[in-house]
C-alpha positions as CSV (number, residue, x, y, z in Angstrom):
1,M,193.1,100.5,79.3
2,G,192.4,99.6,82.4
3,P,189.8,96.5,83.6
4,V,185.8,96.5,82.5
5,A,183.5,97.8,85.0
6,D,180.4,96.0,85.9
7,T,177.8,97.1,88.0
8,Q,179.2,95.7,90.6
9,R,182.7,96.8,89.9
10,P,183.0,100.5,88.6
11,L,185.8,101.4,86.9
12,I,187.4,104.6,89.3
13,E,189.0,107.3,88.1
14,I,191.2,109.4,90.3
15,C,191.7,113.2,88.8
16,V,195.3,114.2,90.2
17,E,197.6,117.1,90.0
18,G,201.0,116.3,89.4
19,I,203.1,112.6,89.1
20,D,203.2,112.7,93.4
21,G,199.2,112.6,92.8
22,L,199.2,109.5,90.4
23,L,201.4,107.5,92.1
24,A,199.1,107.7,95.1
25,A,196.1,106.9,93.6
26,Q,197.9,103.9,91.6
27,A,198.6,103.0,95.0
28,A,195.7,103.0,96.5
29,G,193.6,100.9,93.7
30,A,192.9,103.5,90.7
31,D,192.2,101.9,87.4
32,R,192.8,105.4,86.0
33,V,193.7,108.3,86.8
34,E,193.4,112.0,85.2
35,L,196.7,113.9,85.3
36,C,196.4,117.4,85.9
37,A,198.5,120.6,87.1
38,S,196.4,123.2,89.4
39,L,193.4,121.8,90.6
40,V,192.6,125.1,92.5
41,E,191.8,126.3,88.4
42,G,189.7,123.0,88.2
43,G,192.5,121.6,86.5
44,I,194.4,122.5,84.1
45,T,197.2,120.9,81.5
46,P,200.5,119.9,82.8
47,S,203.8,119.9,81.7
48,M,205.0,117.3,79.0
49,G,207.5,116.7,81.3
50,T,205.4,115.7,84.3
51,V,203.4,113.6,81.4
52,R,206.9,112.1,80.4
53,A,207.3,111.2,84.5
54,A,204.6,110.0,84.4
55,L,204.7,107.6,81.8
56,E,207.5,106.4,83.4
57,S,205.8,105.5,86.6
58,A,202.4,104.4,85.6
59,T,201.4,101.1,86.2
60,I,198.0,102.1,85.0
61,P,196.2,104.3,82.0
62,F,195.9,108.1,82.6
63,H,194.4,110.9,80.7
64,V,195.8,113.7,80.0
65,I,193.9,116.9,80.5
66,V,194.4,119.9,77.7
67,R,192.6,123.1,78.7
68,P,195.0,125.9,77.9
69,R,193.6,128.2,81.4
70,G,191.0,128.1,84.5
71,G,188.2,129.8,83.6
72,D,185.8,129.3,80.4
73,F,185.6,126.8,77.8
74,L,184.9,129.4,74.7
75,Y,188.4,129.5,73.9
76,S,190.8,132.1,71.3
77,Q,191.7,130.9,68.5
78,A,194.8,130.8,69.7
79,E,194.0,129.2,72.7
80,Y,192.3,126.4,70.4
81,R,196.0,125.8,68.3
82,S,197.5,125.3,71.4
83,M,195.3,122.6,71.9
84,L,195.2,121.1,68.9
85,A,199.2,121.1,69.5
86,D,198.9,119.2,73.1
87,V,196.9,117.0,71.7
88,E,199.2,116.1,68.6
89,A,202.1,116.3,71.4
90,L,200.0,113.7,73.7
91,R,199.1,111.7,71.2
92,E,203.2,111.4,69.7
93,L,204.0,110.8,73.4
94,G,201.5,107.6,74.1
95,V,199.4,108.2,77.1
96,A,196.6,106.5,76.7
97,G,194.0,109.0,76.5
98,V,192.5,113.0,76.3
99,V,190.7,115.3,78.2
100,V,189.1,118.5,76.0
101,G,186.2,120.5,76.4
102,C,185.1,123.9,73.8
103,L,181.8,125.6,73.8
104,T,180.2,128.4,71.9
105,A,179.3,131.2,73.4
106,D,175.4,130.8,73.9
107,G,176.0,127.7,75.7
108,A,176.2,124.5,73.2
109,I,179.4,122.1,72.4
110,D,181.1,123.0,69.7
111,E,181.1,120.6,67.7
112,A,183.7,121.5,65.4
113,R,186.3,121.9,67.7
114,M,185.5,119.4,69.7
115,S,185.5,117.4,66.0
116,A,188.9,118.1,65.3
117,L,190.4,117.6,68.7
118,V,189.0,113.8,68.4
119,E,190.8,113.7,65.0
120,A,194.0,114.8,66.3
121,A,194.0,111.8,69.0
122,G,193.8,109.4,66.6
123,P,193.6,106.0,68.3
124,L,193.3,108.2,72.1
125,N,190.2,107.7,74.5
126,V,188.9,111.3,74.1
127,T,186.4,112.6,77.8
128,C,184.8,115.5,77.1
129,H,185.1,116.7,80.8
130,R,182.7,119.2,82.7
131,A,182.5,121.8,80.3
132,F,179.6,119.7,79.7
133,D,177.9,120.9,82.8
134,M,178.3,124.7,81.6
135,T,175.8,123.3,78.2
136,R,172.4,124.8,78.4
137,D,171.0,121.6,77.2
138,P,172.9,118.1,78.9
139,A,170.2,115.9,76.2
140,E,171.2,117.8,72.9
141,A,174.5,118.0,74.6
142,L,175.4,115.0,74.9
143,E,173.9,113.9,71.5
144,A,176.1,116.1,70.0
145,L,179.5,114.5,71.4
146,I,178.1,111.4,70.0
147,R,178.5,112.9,66.7
148,C,181.9,114.1,67.6
149,K,183.2,111.1,68.3
150,V,183.6,111.6,72.0
151,G,183.6,108.1,74.1
152,R,183.4,109.3,76.6
153,V,182.4,112.7,79.6
154,L,182.9,113.8,82.9
155,T,179.7,115.0,84.7
156,S,177.8,115.7,87.8
157,G,174.6,116.0,86.8
158,Q,174.8,119.9,86.2
159,R,175.1,120.0,89.6
160,D,177.8,121.2,92.1
161,T,177.5,117.6,93.7
162,A,176.4,113.8,92.5
163,V,174.1,113.6,95.0
164,E,172.4,117.1,93.8
165,G,172.4,116.1,90.3
166,I,171.5,112.4,90.9
167,E,168.5,112.3,88.4
168,L,170.5,113.9,85.3
169,L,173.0,111.5,85.9
170,A,170.7,108.6,85.8
171,Q,168.8,109.6,82.7
172,L,172.1,110.5,80.8
173,V,173.1,107.0,82.0
174,R,169.5,105.8,79.7
175,Q,170.3,108.1,77.5
176,A,173.3,107.5,76.7
177,G,173.1,103.4,76.7
178,K,176.2,101.9,75.2
179,R,177.2,104.6,72.1
180,I,179.2,106.7,75.2
181,V,180.1,106.5,78.5
182,I,178.6,108.9,81.6
183,L,181.8,109.0,84.1
184,G,179.8,110.8,87.2
185,C,181.8,112.7,89.5
186,G,181.0,115.6,91.8
187,A,182.6,115.6,95.9
188,L,181.6,111.2,95.5
189,A,182.5,109.9,99.2
190,P,182.6,107.0,100.8
191,D,179.5,108.2,102.5
192,T,177.8,108.7,98.8
193,I,180.0,106.7,96.3
194,G,177.7,103.4,97.1
195,E,174.5,105.6,96.7
196,V,175.0,107.2,93.8
197,R,176.4,104.1,92.0
198,R,173.2,102.3,92.7
199,R,170.6,105.0,92.1
200,T,172.4,105.9,88.5
201,G,173.3,103.0,87.0
202,L,177.0,104.5,86.6
203,T,179.8,102.8,85.4
204,E,182.5,104.9,85.9
205,M,183.6,107.1,88.2
206,H,185.8,110.3,89.6
207,F,186.9,111.9,92.5
208,A,190.1,113.8,93.5
209,A,190.5,112.8,97.8
210,L,192.3,115.9,98.4
211,A,194.0,116.6,101.4
212,D,196.1,119.7,102.5
213,V,199.0,119.1,104.1
214,P,201.0,121.5,106.1
215,S,204.6,122.7,103.6
216,A,207.9,121.1,104.9
217,M,209.5,123.7,104.7
218,R,211.5,124.8,107.8
219,Y,212.2,128.8,107.3
220,R,209.2,130.6,105.9
221,N,209.3,134.2,105.2
222,P,205.9,135.9,106.2
223,N,206.5,138.6,104.3
224,V,205.6,137.8,100.4
225,G,203.2,135.1,98.5
226,M,203.6,133.8,95.2
227,G,200.1,134.3,94.3
228,G,196.3,136.1,96.3
229,T,196.6,137.4,99.2
230,D,196.6,133.9,101.5
231,L,200.7,133.9,102.4
232,D,199.6,130.8,104.1
233,R,198.9,128.7,101.1
234,E,202.8,129.4,100.0
235,Y,203.5,126.8,102.8
236,R,200.5,124.4,102.6
237,N,200.4,121.7,100.0
238,T,197.5,120.0,98.7
239,V,197.9,116.8,97.6
240,T,196.1,113.6,96.9
241,D,195.0,111.1,100.2
242,Q,195.6,107.9,99.7
243,A,193.4,106.5,102.4
244,L,190.7,108.6,101.3
245,V,190.8,107.4,97.3
246,A,191.5,103.4,98.5
247,A,188.1,103.9,101.4
248,T,185.9,105.8,98.6
249,I,187.0,102.8,96.2
250,A,186.0,100.3,98.6
251,A,182.6,102.5,99.2
252,A,182.1,102.6,95.7
253,R,182.5,98.2,95.5
254,G,180.5,97.9,98.7
C-alpha cells in the first residue's frame, strides 16, 4: 500500500478530482491519492466509471471518498444505505481504501454507522475524513474512531489550516500512538508543510495543490451558466498542479 512513512519521509497523499488529477499527482511523486468528485463541495463520491479508469491507470494506491453530498455529515437513512452500497461496490472493484465519515446531531462520531461501514469495507483501508474536524470533543472522537476500527483520520486540527491547528494536531499524534494514523491536512504548501511536520510528528500528510486554468473552449455562450451565478465558472477549470505537488512534497521532506 505504498512506502512506509517515517519522520524523515512522510507519506504524502494528494486529494484530487477525477482521473486527470490522479495522473498529475502520481507523476509528481505522490505516495497515495484520495479520489473525489466536486472538490468545490469538499469532495463527494466519484462515479464508478471514474474509479474503474483510475484502477486501469494508477501506479500508486488510491482511496475513494464515499460522501453522497456536500454539506453536513448527518445523513438520512437512505443516504446511509447508499454509502454502504458504494463501499461494497468499491470493495468488489478492488480499490485500496475508502474515506467516510458520519456524525450524530450532537457532534459525536456515529459509532454504529462507522462500525458498519468499516465492516462493509472488509480488507480495505478505512479513513475518517474531516467530519472529524466538526466533532465537539476531538479527543473523544479519536477514541470513538479507534473503537470503530477505523485505520486513519484526516484532520487539520479542527481549524481552517494546519498552522492554526498545529497544537491539536500534535496532541492527536501523541494520543493516537500506534493505534490509528493521523493524516494531517489544512492548506499545506511549500512554505508551511515542513514546519507542520516538525512540530507535530505527523507521518502522513494530505493536500490538494489546486490551480485554476482557463477553459480550452473557443466558443463561449455569455447567456447561460450551468450552476450558480458565476458565468465565468463554465470557462475555468480547477486542476491538480503537478509542479506545486512536487514542490510541496520536496518541502515536506527537506
